[in-house]
Backbone atoms as SQL, in Angstrom:
CREATE TABLE atoms (id INTEGER PRIMARY KEY, chain TEXT, resi INTEGER, resn TEXT, atom TEXT, x REAL, y REAL, z REAL);
INSERT INTO atoms VALUES
  (1, 'A', 1, 'MET', 'N', 126.751, -6.964, -10.727),
  (2, 'A', 1, 'MET', 'CA', 128.393, -7.673, -10.307),
  (3, 'A', 1, 'MET', 'C', 126.697, -8.535, -11.347),
  (4, 'A', 2, 'LYS', 'N', 128.221, -9.693, -11.702),
  (5, 'A', 2, 'LYS', 'CA', 127.824, -10.582, -13.200),
  (6, 'A', 2, 'LYS', 'C', 128.113, -11.567, -12.558),
  (7, 'A', 3, 'LEU', 'N', 127.647, -13.063, -12.120),
  (8, 'A', 3, 'LEU', 'CA', 127.738, -13.616, -11.295),
  (9, 'A', 3, 'LEU', 'C', 127.801, -15.104, -12.897),
  (10, 'A', 4, 'THR', 'N', 128.280, -15.217, -13.500),
  (11, 'A', 4, 'THR', 'CA', 128.112, -15.721, -14.477),
  (12, 'A', 4, 'THR', 'C', 129.806, -16.981, -14.640),
  (13, 'A', 5, 'GLY', 'N', 130.284, -17.963, -14.887),
  (14, 'A', 5, 'GLY', 'CA', 130.929, -18.232, -14.856),
  (15, 'A', 5, 'GLY', 'C', 131.264, -20.380, -15.558),
  (16, 'A', 6, 'THR', 'N', 131.779, -20.931, -14.485),
  (17, 'A', 6, 'THR', 'CA', 131.802, -22.088, -13.910),
  (18, 'A', 6, 'THR', 'C', 132.398, -22.336, -12.683),
  (19, 'A', 7, 'ASN', 'N', 132.012, -23.300, -12.226),
  (20, 'A', 7, 'ASN', 'CA', 132.172, -23.810, -10.469),
  (21, 'A', 7, 'ASN', 'C', 133.793, -25.172, -10.412),
  (22, 'A', 8, 'LYS', 'N', 134.223, -24.125, -11.622),
  (23, 'A', 8, 'LYS', 'CA', 135.472, -25.077, -10.660),
  (24, 'A', 8, 'LYS', 'C', 136.952, -24.321, -9.869),
  (25, 'A', 9, 'GLY', 'N', 136.122, -23.173, -10.020),
  (26, 'A', 9, 'GLY', 'CA', 137.000, -22.443, -9.132),
  (27, 'A', 9, 'GLY', 'C', 137.486, -21.475, -9.429),
  (28, 'A', 10, 'GLY', 'N', 137.603, -21.892, -11.039),
  (29, 'A', 10, 'GLY', 'CA', 139.027, -20.161, -12.080),
  (30, 'A', 10, 'GLY', 'C', 138.773, -18.731, -11.439),
  (31, 'A', 11, 'PRO', 'N', 139.506, -17.356, -11.693),
  (32, 'A', 11, 'PRO', 'CA', 138.943, -16.953, -11.549),
  (33, 'A', 11, 'PRO', 'C', 138.153, -15.328, -11.790),
  (34, 'A', 12, 'GLY', 'N', 136.722, -16.161, -13.137),
  (35, 'A', 12, 'GLY', 'CA', 135.800, -15.678, -13.350),
  (36, 'A', 12, 'GLY', 'C', 134.981, -16.730, -12.345),
  (37, 'A', 13, 'SER', 'N', 134.973, -18.064, -11.958),
  (38, 'A', 13, 'SER', 'CA', 133.966, -18.697, -11.017),
  (39, 'A', 13, 'SER', 'C', 132.997, -17.115, -9.992),
  (40, 'A', 14, 'VAL', 'N', 131.736, -17.906, -10.160),
  (41, 'A', 14, 'VAL', 'CA', 130.458, -17.858, -9.581),
  (42, 'A', 14, 'VAL', 'C', 131.726, -17.879, -7.752),
  (43, 'A', 15, 'ARG', 'N', 132.005, -19.188, -7.774),
  (44, 'A', 15, 'ARG', 'CA', 132.762, -19.109, -6.425),
  (45, 'A', 15, 'ARG', 'C', 133.369, -18.205, -6.235),
  (46, 'A', 16, 'ASN', 'N', 133.831, -17.497, -6.456),
  (47, 'A', 16, 'ASN', 'CA', 135.087, -16.062, -6.130),
  (48, 'A', 16, 'ASN', 'C', 134.955, -15.405, -6.496),
  (49, 'A', 17, 'LEU', 'N', 133.985, -14.335, -7.146),
  (50, 'A', 17, 'LEU', 'CA', 132.956, -13.522, -7.461),
  (51, 'A', 17, 'LEU', 'C', 132.129, -13.253, -6.359),
  (52, 'A', 18, 'LEU', 'N', 131.665, -14.568, -5.787),
  (53, 'A', 18, 'LEU', 'CA', 131.173, -13.682, -4.630),
  (54, 'A', 18, 'LEU', 'C', 131.459, -13.668, -3.654),
  (55, 'A', 19, 'ALA', 'N', 132.579, -14.450, -3.335),
  (56, 'A', 19, 'ALA', 'CA', 133.916, -14.677, -2.023),
  (57, 'A', 19, 'ALA', 'C', 134.224, -12.768, -2.263),
  (58, 'A', 20, 'HIS', 'N', 134.531, -12.512, -3.629),
  (59, 'A', 20, 'HIS', 'CA', 134.980, -10.798, -3.453),
  (60, 'A', 20, 'HIS', 'C', 134.097, -10.287, -3.269),
  (61, 'A', 21, 'HIS', 'N', 132.561, -10.538, -3.745),
  (62, 'A', 21, 'HIS', 'CA', 131.617, -9.707, -3.456),
  (63, 'A', 21, 'HIS', 'C', 131.290, -9.653, -1.626),
  (64, 'A', 22, 'ILE', 'N', 131.583, -10.336, -1.370),
  (65, 'A', 22, 'ILE', 'CA', 131.723, -10.580, 0.205),
  (66, 'A', 22, 'ILE', 'C', 132.764, -10.391, 0.993),
  (67, 'A', 23, 'ALA', 'N', 134.240, -10.249, 0.443),
  (68, 'A', 23, 'ALA', 'CA', 134.770, -9.867, 0.764),
  (69, 'A', 23, 'ALA', 'C', 135.803, -8.100, 0.990),
  (70, 'A', 24, 'THR', 'N', 134.253, -7.603, -0.267),
  (71, 'A', 24, 'THR', 'CA', 134.764, -5.892, -0.059),
  (72, 'A', 24, 'THR', 'C', 132.589, -5.452, 0.212),
  (73, 'A', 25, 'GLY', 'N', 132.096, -6.017, 0.709),
  (74, 'A', 25, 'GLY', 'CA', 131.500, -5.877, 1.377),
  (75, 'A', 25, 'GLY', 'C', 132.231, -5.733, 3.433),
  (76, 'A', 26, 'ILE', 'N', 132.691, -6.843, 3.987),
  (77, 'A', 26, 'ILE', 'CA', 133.461, -7.114, 4.842),
  (78, 'A', 26, 'ILE', 'C', 134.658, -5.511, 4.909),
  (79, 'A', 27, 'VAL', 'N', 135.389, -5.891, 4.069),
  (80, 'A', 27, 'VAL', 'CA', 136.195, -4.242, 4.100),
  (81, 'A', 27, 'VAL', 'C', 135.092, -2.957, 4.837),
  (82, 'A', 28, 'ARG', 'N', 134.553, -2.353, 3.685),
  (83, 'A', 28, 'ARG', 'CA', 134.200, -1.781, 3.976),
  (84, 'A', 28, 'ARG', 'C', 133.412, -1.150, 4.670),
  (85, 'A', 29, 'ARG', 'N', 133.018, -2.690, 6.012),
  (86, 'A', 29, 'ARG', 'CA', 132.180, -2.305, 6.959),
  (87, 'A', 29, 'ARG', 'C', 133.394, -1.635, 8.285),
  (88, 'A', 30, 'GLN', 'N', 134.103, -2.674, 8.180),
  (89, 'A', 30, 'GLN', 'CA', 135.016, -2.519, 8.998),
  (90, 'A', 30, 'GLN', 'C', 135.823, -0.978, 8.772),
  (91, 'A', 31, 'ARG', 'N', 135.898, -0.320, 8.163),
  (92, 'A', 31, 'ARG', 'CA', 135.893, 1.046, 7.644),
  (93, 'A', 31, 'ARG', 'C', 135.052, 1.880, 8.577),
  (94, 'A', 32, 'ARG', 'N', 133.729, 1.388, 8.486),
  (95, 'A', 32, 'ARG', 'CA', 132.633, 2.381, 8.637),
  (96, 'A', 32, 'ARG', 'C', 133.535, 2.433, 10.229),
  (97, 'A', 33, 'ILE', 'N', 133.017, 1.061, 10.956),
  (98, 'A', 33, 'ILE', 'CA', 133.726, 1.312, 12.449),
  (99, 'A', 33, 'ILE', 'C', 134.515, 2.168, 12.624),
  (100, 'A', 34, 'ALA', 'N', 135.935, 1.220, 11.560),
  (101, 'A', 34, 'ALA', 'CA', 137.361, 2.376, 12.420),
  (102, 'A', 34, 'ALA', 'C', 136.738, 3.614, 12.297),
  (103, 'A', 35, 'ALA', 'N', 136.426, 4.287, 11.475),
  (104, 'A', 35, 'ALA', 'CA', 136.415, 5.917, 11.238),
  (105, 'A', 35, 'ALA', 'C', 135.023, 6.295, 12.855),
  (106, 'A', 36, 'TRP', 'N', 133.960, 5.824, 12.766),
  (107, 'A', 36, 'TRP', 'CA', 133.094, 5.770, 13.331),
  (108, 'A', 36, 'TRP', 'C', 133.863, 5.467, 15.043),
  (109, 'A', 37, 'LEU', 'N', 134.590, 4.713, 15.377),
  (110, 'A', 37, 'LEU', 'CA', 135.720, 4.289, 16.379),
  (111, 'A', 37, 'LEU', 'C', 136.498, 5.737, 16.445),
  (112, 'A', 38, 'GLN', 'N', 136.916, 6.285, 15.219),
  (113, 'A', 38, 'GLN', 'CA', 138.280, 6.801, 15.812),
  (114, 'A', 38, 'GLN', 'C', 136.538, 8.673, 15.596),
  (115, 'A', 39, 'ALA', 'N', 135.901, 9.004, 15.785),
  (116, 'A', 39, 'ALA', 'CA', 135.441, 9.881, 15.586),
  (117, 'A', 39, 'ALA', 'C', 135.327, 10.204, 17.642),
  (118, 'A', 40, 'ARG', 'N', 134.989, 8.726, 17.867),
  (119, 'A', 40, 'ARG', 'CA', 135.244, 8.837, 19.472),
  (120, 'A', 40, 'ARG', 'C', 135.666, 8.973, 19.787),
  (121, 'A', 41, 'GLU', 'N', 136.705, 8.407, 19.691),
  (122, 'A', 41, 'GLU', 'CA', 138.396, 8.275, 20.233),
  (123, 'A', 41, 'GLU', 'C', 138.102, 9.670, 20.812),
  (124, 'A', 42, 'ARG', 'N', 139.319, 10.512, 18.994),
  (125, 'A', 42, 'ARG', 'CA', 138.994, 11.608, 19.919),
  (126, 'A', 42, 'ARG', 'C', 137.917, 12.317, 20.535),
  (127, 'A', 43, 'LYS', 'N', 137.211, 12.486, 20.287),
  (128, 'A', 43, 'LYS', 'CA', 136.441, 13.219, 21.155),
  (129, 'A', 43, 'LYS', 'C', 136.758, 12.940, 22.358),
  (130, 'A', 44, 'ALA', 'N', 136.907, 12.322, 23.061),
  (131, 'A', 44, 'ALA', 'CA', 137.159, 11.632, 25.086),
  (132, 'A', 44, 'ALA', 'C', 138.351, 12.370, 25.012),
  (133, 'A', 45, 'SER', 'N', 138.719, 12.891, 26.325),
  (134, 'A', 45, 'SER', 'CA', 139.608, 13.571, 26.765),
  (135, 'A', 45, 'SER', 'C', 140.664, 12.387, 27.170),
  (136, 'A', 46, 'LEU', 'N', 142.002, 12.970, 27.674),
  (137, 'A', 46, 'LEU', 'CA', 142.554, 11.869, 28.065),
  (138, 'A', 46, 'LEU', 'C', 142.309, 11.218, 29.469),
  (139, 'A', 47, 'LYS', 'N', 141.767, 11.373, 30.440),
  (140, 'A', 47, 'LYS', 'CA', 140.892, 11.626, 31.173),
  (141, 'A', 47, 'LYS', 'C', 140.222, 10.381, 31.097),
  (142, 'A', 48, 'GLN', 'N', 139.398, 10.281, 30.351),
  (143, 'A', 48, 'GLN', 'CA', 138.210, 9.268, 29.946),
  (144, 'A', 48, 'GLN', 'C', 138.901, 8.295, 29.557),
  (145, 'A', 49, 'LYS', 'N', 139.644, 8.816, 29.092),
  (146, 'A', 49, 'LYS', 'CA', 140.864, 7.465, 28.113),
  (147, 'A', 49, 'LYS', 'C', 141.375, 6.343, 28.841),
  (148, 'A', 50, 'LYS', 'N', 141.825, 7.276, 30.081),
  (149, 'A', 50, 'LYS', 'CA', 142.532, 6.260, 30.841),
  (150, 'A', 50, 'LYS', 'C', 141.380, 5.511, 31.989),
  (151, 'A', 51, 'ILE', 'N', 140.336, 6.224, 32.444),
  (152, 'A', 51, 'ILE', 'CA', 139.635, 5.654, 33.144),
  (153, 'A', 51, 'ILE', 'C', 139.263, 4.796, 32.459),
  (154, 'A', 52, 'LEU', 'N', 138.748, 4.863, 30.997),
  (155, 'A', 52, 'LEU', 'CA', 138.718, 3.751, 30.697),
  (156, 'A', 52, 'LEU', 'C', 139.359, 1.815, 30.233),
  (157, 'A', 53, 'LEU', 'N', 140.818, 2.596, 30.224),
  (158, 'A', 53, 'LEU', 'CA', 141.937, 1.245, 29.669),
  (159, 'A', 53, 'LEU', 'C', 141.504, 0.536, 31.050),
  (160, 'A', 54, 'VAL', 'N', 141.431, 1.115, 32.627),
  (161, 'A', 54, 'VAL', 'CA', 141.561, 0.616, 33.700),
  (162, 'A', 54, 'VAL', 'C', 140.878, 0.035, 34.014),
  (163, 'A', 55, 'ILE', 'N', 139.069, 0.520, 33.844),
  (164, 'A', 55, 'ILE', 'CA', 138.061, -0.208, 33.382),
  (165, 'A', 55, 'ILE', 'C', 138.109, -1.336, 32.736),
  (166, 'A', 56, 'PHE', 'N', 139.000, -1.518, 31.734),
  (167, 'A', 56, 'PHE', 'CA', 138.739, -2.638, 30.503),
  (168, 'A', 56, 'PHE', 'C', 140.239, -3.976, 31.145),
  (169, 'A', 57, 'CYS', 'N', 141.057, -2.916, 31.708),
  (170, 'A', 57, 'CYS', 'CA', 142.226, -3.790, 33.179),
  (171, 'A', 57, 'CYS', 'C', 142.078, -4.944, 33.669),
  (172, 'A', 58, 'LEU', 'N', 141.119, -4.061, 34.645),
  (173, 'A', 58, 'LEU', 'CA', 140.347, -4.931, 35.085),
  (174, 'A', 58, 'LEU', 'C', 138.997, -5.430, 35.207),
  (175, 'A', 59, 'LEU', 'N', 138.622, -6.104, 34.184),
  (176, 'A', 59, 'LEU', 'CA', 137.184, -6.572, 33.821),
  (177, 'A', 59, 'LEU', 'C', 138.634, -7.656, 33.143),
  (178, 'A', 60, 'ALA', 'N', 139.148, -7.459, 32.370),
  (179, 'A', 60, 'ALA', 'CA', 139.632, -8.469, 31.473),
  (180, 'A', 60, 'ALA', 'C', 140.418, -9.213, 32.285),
  (181, 'A', 61, 'GLY', 'N', 141.507, -8.703, 33.797),
  (182, 'A', 61, 'GLY', 'CA', 142.633, -9.908, 35.191),
  (183, 'A', 61, 'GLY', 'C', 141.617, -10.403, 35.785),
  (184, 'A', 62, 'ALA', 'N', 140.053, -9.327, 35.932),
  (185, 'A', 62, 'ALA', 'CA', 138.488, -10.300, 36.575),
  (186, 'A', 62, 'ALA', 'C', 138.446, -12.181, 36.204),
  (187, 'A', 63, 'TYR', 'N', 137.800, -11.560, 34.840),
  (188, 'A', 63, 'TYR', 'CA', 137.927, -12.835, 34.555),
  (189, 'A', 63, 'TYR', 'C', 138.725, -13.729, 34.258),
  (190, 'A', 64, 'LEU', 'N', 140.337, -13.627, 33.751),
  (191, 'A', 64, 'LEU', 'CA', 141.049, -14.142, 33.415),
  (192, 'A', 64, 'LEU', 'C', 141.781, -15.360, 34.909),
  (193, 'A', 65, 'ILE', 'N', 141.534, -14.488, 36.083),
  (194, 'A', 65, 'ILE', 'CA', 141.378, -15.025, 36.957),
  (195, 'A', 65, 'ILE', 'C', 140.384, -15.507, 37.072),
  (196, 'A', 66, 'TYR', 'N', 139.215, -15.489, 37.144),
  (197, 'A', 66, 'TYR', 'CA', 137.496, -16.274, 37.260),
  (198, 'A', 66, 'TYR', 'C', 137.825, -17.996, 35.834),
  (199, 'A', 67, 'VAL', 'N', 138.514, -17.727, 34.712),
  (200, 'A', 67, 'VAL', 'CA', 138.977, -18.653, 34.538),
  (201, 'A', 67, 'VAL', 'C', 140.385, -19.523, 35.146),
  (202, 'A', 68, 'LEU', 'N', 141.232, -19.491, 35.438),
  (203, 'A', 68, 'LEU', 'CA', 142.260, -19.176, 35.972),
  (204, 'A', 68, 'LEU', 'C', 142.088, -20.771, 37.527),
  (205, 'A', 69, 'ALA', 'N', 141.119, -19.891, 38.369),
  (206, 'A', 69, 'ALA', 'CA', 140.613, -20.822, 38.953),
  (207, 'A', 69, 'ALA', 'C', 139.791, -21.131, 38.850),
  (208, 'A', 70, 'ASP', 'N', 139.279, -21.350, 38.434),
  (209, 'A', 70, 'ASP', 'CA', 138.368, -22.312, 37.343),
  (210, 'A', 70, 'ASP', 'C', 139.395, -23.748, 36.900),
  (211, 'A', 71, 'ALA', 'N', 140.321, -23.810, 35.970),
  (212, 'A', 71, 'ALA', 'CA', 141.056, -24.378, 35.852),
  (213, 'A', 71, 'ALA', 'C', 141.485, -25.485, 36.939),
  (214, 'A', 72, 'ILE', 'N', 141.680, -24.707, 38.255),
  (215, 'A', 72, 'ILE', 'CA', 143.167, -25.133, 40.070),
  (216, 'A', 72, 'ILE', 'C', 141.768, -25.833, 39.587),
  (217, 'A', 73, 'PHE', 'N', 140.371, -25.568, 39.942),
  (218, 'A', 73, 'PHE', 'CA', 140.369, -25.494, 41.364),
  (219, 'A', 73, 'PHE', 'C', 138.977, -26.441, 40.836),
  (220, 'A', 74, 'SER', 'N', 138.600, -27.152, 39.594),
  (221, 'A', 74, 'SER', 'CA', 137.405, -27.287, 39.078),
  (222, 'A', 74, 'SER', 'C', 137.548, -29.382, 39.940),
  (223, 'A', 75, 'ALA', 'N', 136.807, -29.774, 39.645),
  (224, 'A', 75, 'ALA', 'CA', 136.550, -31.317, 39.963),
  (225, 'A', 75, 'ALA', 'C', 137.572, -32.070, 38.741),
  (226, 'A', 76, 'GLY', 'N', 137.276, -31.946, 36.942),
  (227, 'A', 76, 'GLY', 'CA', 138.242, -32.114, 36.311),
  (228, 'A', 76, 'GLY', 'C', 137.166, -32.705, 35.811),
  (229, 'A', 77, 'TYR', 'N', 135.987, -32.427, 35.718),
  (230, 'A', 77, 'TYR', 'CA', 134.792, -33.006, 34.861),
  (231, 'A', 77, 'TYR', 'C', 134.443, -32.613, 32.848),
  (232, 'A', 78, 'HIS', 'N', 134.508, -30.676, 32.745),
  (233, 'A', 78, 'HIS', 'CA', 134.859, -30.915, 32.299),
  (234, 'A', 78, 'HIS', 'C', 135.025, -31.162, 30.297),
  (235, 'A', 79, 'SER', 'N', 136.355, -32.129, 30.824),
  (236, 'A', 79, 'SER', 'CA', 136.631, -33.129, 29.670),
  (237, 'A', 79, 'SER', 'C', 136.536, -34.350, 29.691),
  (238, 'A', 80, 'ALA', 'N', 136.281, -34.846, 28.791),
  (239, 'A', 80, 'ALA', 'CA', 136.271, -36.563, 28.300),
  (240, 'A', 80, 'ALA', 'C', 137.490, -36.683, 29.235),
  (241, 'A', 81, 'PRO', 'N', 137.792, -37.945, 30.117),
  (242, 'A', 81, 'PRO', 'CA', 138.592, -38.910, 30.323),
  (243, 'A', 81, 'PRO', 'C', 139.102, -39.378, 29.395),
  (244, 'A', 82, 'ALA', 'N', 140.554, -39.555, 29.589),
  (245, 'A', 82, 'ALA', 'CA', 141.175, -39.439, 28.272),
  (246, 'A', 82, 'ALA', 'C', 142.047, -41.834, 28.918),
  (247, 'A', 83, 'VAL', 'N', 141.222, -41.599, 27.688),
  (248, 'A', 83, 'VAL', 'CA', 141.368, -43.488, 27.000),
  (249, 'A', 83, 'VAL', 'C', 142.351, -43.826, 27.089),
  (250, 'A', 84, 'LEU', 'N', 142.981, -44.893, 27.833),
  (251, 'A', 84, 'LEU', 'CA', 144.572, -46.015, 27.300),
  (252, 'A', 84, 'LEU', 'C', 143.373, -47.976, 26.624),
  (253, 'A', 85, 'PRO', 'N', 144.153, -47.703, 25.051),
  (254, 'A', 85, 'PRO', 'CA', 143.810, -49.278, 24.910),
  (255, 'A', 85, 'PRO', 'C', 144.457, -50.341, 26.080),
  (256, 'A', 86, 'LYS', 'N', 144.272, -51.288, 26.503),
  (257, 'A', 86, 'LYS', 'CA', 144.614, -52.875, 27.437),
  (258, 'A', 86, 'LYS', 'C', 144.032, -54.058, 26.146),
  (259, 'A', 87, 'GLY', 'N', 145.038, -53.510, 25.474),
  (260, 'A', 87, 'GLY', 'CA', 145.493, -55.645, 24.440),
  (261, 'A', 87, 'GLY', 'C', 143.923, -54.980, 24.147),
  (262, 'A', 88, 'ASN', 'N', 143.365, -56.464, 24.120),
  (263, 'A', 88, 'ASN', 'CA', 142.399, -57.130, 22.956),
  (264, 'A', 88, 'ASN', 'C', 140.573, -56.653, 24.056),
  (265, 'A', 89, 'GLY', 'N', 141.256, -56.267, 24.997),
  (266, 'A', 89, 'GLY', 'CA', 139.351, -56.150, 25.601),
  (267, 'A', 89, 'GLY', 'C', 139.759, -54.486, 26.147),
  (268, 'A', 90, 'PRO', 'N', 138.734, -54.028, 27.273),
  (269, 'A', 90, 'PRO', 'CA', 137.605, -52.655, 26.426),
  (270, 'A', 90, 'PRO', 'C', 139.443, -52.181, 27.101),
  (271, 'A', 91, 'PRO', 'N', 138.381, -50.775, 27.020),
  (272, 'A', 91, 'PRO', 'CA', 139.533, -49.801, 27.496),
  (273, 'A', 91, 'PRO', 'C', 139.966, -49.271, 28.622),
  (274, 'A', 92, 'LEU', 'N', 141.378, -48.585, 29.049),
  (275, 'A', 92, 'LEU', 'CA', 141.347, -48.773, 30.943),
  (276, 'A', 92, 'LEU', 'C', 140.777, -47.240, 30.796),
  (277, 'A', 93, 'LEU', 'N', 140.399, -46.469, 31.595),
  (278, 'A', 93, 'LEU', 'CA', 139.921, -45.345, 31.749),
  (279, 'A', 93, 'LEU', 'C', 141.298, -44.829, 32.805),
  (280, 'A', 94, 'LEU', 'N', 141.456, -43.388, 32.979),
  (281, 'A', 94, 'LEU', 'CA', 142.949, -43.119, 33.869),
  (282, 'A', 94, 'LEU', 'C', 141.828, -42.376, 34.763),
  (283, 'A', 95, 'GLU', 'N', 140.739, -41.583, 35.084),
  (284, 'A', 95, 'GLU', 'CA', 140.526, -41.354, 36.462),
  (285, 'A', 95, 'GLU', 'C', 138.779, -42.229, 36.348),
  (286, 'A', 96, 'HIS', 'N', 138.165, -42.053, 37.347),
  (287, 'A', 96, 'HIS', 'CA', 136.921, -42.648, 38.162),
  (288, 'A', 96, 'HIS', 'C', 135.685, -41.850, 37.862),
  (289, 'A', 97, 'PRO', 'N', 134.576, -43.064, 37.031),
  (290, 'A', 97, 'PRO', 'CA', 133.580, -41.287, 36.682),
  (291, 'A', 97, 'PRO', 'C', 132.954, -41.315, 38.701),
  (292, 'A', 98, 'PRO', 'N', 132.537, -39.761, 38.387),
  (293, 'A', 98, 'PRO', 'CA', 131.797, -39.608, 39.688),
  (294, 'A', 98, 'PRO', 'C', 131.471, -40.526, 40.218),
  (295, 'A', 99, 'ASP', 'N', 130.985, -40.798, 41.294),
  (296, 'A', 99, 'ASP', 'CA', 130.577, -41.475, 42.268),
  (297, 'A', 99, 'ASP', 'C', 128.586, -40.384, 42.696),
  (298, 'A', 100, 'ASN', 'N', 127.887, -41.660, 42.547),
  (299, 'A', 100, 'ASN', 'CA', 127.039, -41.181, 42.026),
  (300, 'A', 100, 'ASN', 'C', 125.866, -41.783, 44.051),
  (301, 'A', 101, 'GLY', 'N', 127.060, -42.120, 44.565),
  (302, 'A', 101, 'GLY', 'CA', 125.562, -42.472, 46.062),
  (303, 'A', 101, 'GLY', 'C', 125.636, -44.340, 46.249),
  (304, 'A', 102, 'SER', 'N', 125.468, -44.335, 45.077),
  (305, 'A', 102, 'SER', 'CA', 125.399, -45.392, 44.828),
  (306, 'A', 102, 'SER', 'C', 125.869, -47.138, 45.765),
  (307, 'A', 103, 'HIS', 'N', 127.932, -46.733, 45.451),
  (308, 'A', 103, 'HIS', 'CA', 128.449, -48.277, 46.442),
  (309, 'A', 103, 'HIS', 'C', 128.327, -47.768, 48.181),
  (310, 'A', 104, 'PRO', 'N', 128.484, -49.567, 48.808),
  (311, 'A', 104, 'PRO', 'CA', 128.715, -49.067, 49.726),
  (312, 'A', 104, 'PRO', 'C', 129.046, -48.425, 51.109);
């Protein structure tokens, strides 16, 4: 592969030639992985495929239930609080900072 040309991004530029080379390598690797997966899938029986589908669905469902429960029952400190401007003074926080036990 010849890596000569301009750096302006034209059809013969080094950047485009390198991008084409990388993309070709990625597609080649994808085809190899797809062929390997297809060969493995052909060897599996219908019962094995059904069992794997059930296991996948159970694991995905359990993870999604975990994410949903975490979003519902979390204390809300996973993200930054929303801030609204308050005229020329300091910004107004919409939620209180966590209590560290120093208040009477």
